N, C-alpha and C positions, 0 to 999 in steps of 0.2 A: 318357153318359160311362161308361167302364169303372171299376169300383171293386173293391177287394180289402179284405175285413175279415179280420183275423188275430187269433186268440186263443191265448194260451199261458200256462201256469202254470210258474213257476220259471226261465224262460229268456226272453231278449229274442227277439222274432220275427226270423226269419232275414233278412228284408228290411231290418231296422234294425241288424243286427250289424256291428261292425267286423271286419276280417279276423282280427285276433288273438283277439277274443272268439269268433268263429265257430270258429276252430281249436281253442281251448281247450274250448269247450262241446261240440264234436263228438267229441272223442277217446274219451270213455267208451263211447259207443254204437257207435262205428265200429271196434271191436276186430278184427273179421274183415275189415276193408277195408284194402287196401294203402295205403301212404303216397301213392302216385301217384293212386289213385282218390279218396282223401279230398281231395287238393289240387285235382283236377278238379271235385269237388263244390263245394268252397268257392269256386273261381274262377267257376263257373257262378252261384252264389248272388250273388256280388258284381256280376256282369254284370246279373243280373235286378234287383238293387237299383239299379244305375245307371239302367237303363231305366225302371223303375217310378217311382222317386222323383224323378228329374231330368228326365224328359220329360213334357210336357203330355199331358193326356188320361186319366190314371189317378188316381183318388182312393184313397188308402190310409189305412185306419183300423186302428191296432194297439190291441188291448185287452190290457193287460199286468198280470198279477198283481204286487202289491207285492213278493212274494218274489223276483222276477226282478231287481229293483233292489237288493235287499239281499244277494243271493247273491254270494259272492266267487268269481269265475271267472278263473283265471289270475293272480291276485294284484292288489294295489291299483292298479298302473299300468293294467292291462287294464280294470279296473272303472272307473277314472276316465276313461279314454279312451272307454269305451262310454257312460258317462253324458253326457259332452260331446257325443258323436255323437247321442244321443237328443234333447238340447236343440236341436242344429243341425237335425235332421230335423223336429222339431216346429215350427220356424219356416218350413218350406216351405208354400206355399199349398195344396198338394194332400195334405198329411199331417196326420192327427189321431192323437194318442196319448192314450189313456184309461187311467188307472191304477185298478185295482180294489184299494182299500186293505184291509189286514187288518181294520180296524175295521168293514168292511161285513158281516162275518159269513160264513157258509158260502156258497160259490159255488152258483149255480143250475144248474150243468151238471156232469154226471158224467164228463167227459172232460178231458184236459189240453191238447189241441192240435187246432184245426181252422181251416181257411181257407175263406172263401167269396168266390170271384171272381165278379163280376157283369159281364156284357158288355152291349153295346148290343142284342144280339140274344139273346133267351132260348133255351134255359133256363139258369139258374144251375147250378152244381155245388157240392159240398162236398168238400174234400180233408181226409182224416183222416191224421195221422201217428202211427204207433205204433212200438213197439220192433221189431215183426216185419214191418213194411211200411207202405206207403202205400196208401190206398184212395180211390176216387172214388165219391161217392154222387150219384145222379141221380133217384131216386124222389121224386115230389112230396111224399109224407108226410115223408120224411127232410129234404128241403130246408126244408119249413115248420118242422119241429122246430128245425133249426139256425138259421134266420133268427130264430125266436122267442128261442132261447137267446142269440144275439148281441145282439138288442135288449135283452134283460134285462141282460146284462153291460155294455152301453154305458151303462145307467142307473145303474150302481154308483158311479161317481166323476166328478169334474169333468174336462172335456176338458183335455188337455195339462197 
């Protein structure tokens, strides 16, 4: 079975974002992007979300820092809709949402965003998202480091 593990600090992972939350949270880092390009990016994300979360065959685990749940993005209505969407997503049989609470102390990873898609046919890869670009890691040592980091983060809080 294909699986995706997504870790993010301060923001809800893209595959769990509502359209409005995605638009509001993308604005600050997309200053040099045209409105049309940003819209295409957001539409593509919603299509990926539909495919991954609603179609059988992909297990999705989101590891979300508590700050993402407390951060006001786009105002109270946007936040309320986003939290409802997280609850709805957590009820899907192929989705697990793990919250890393503030009380758990310092995070065991020195980065704020990475995604590990795993496919039926190896090798896995790691996607890193930064302010200046996106990177794909394929070296075994890198993959092992991120798998270990993900396992450590998954142990921080209760599932869903």
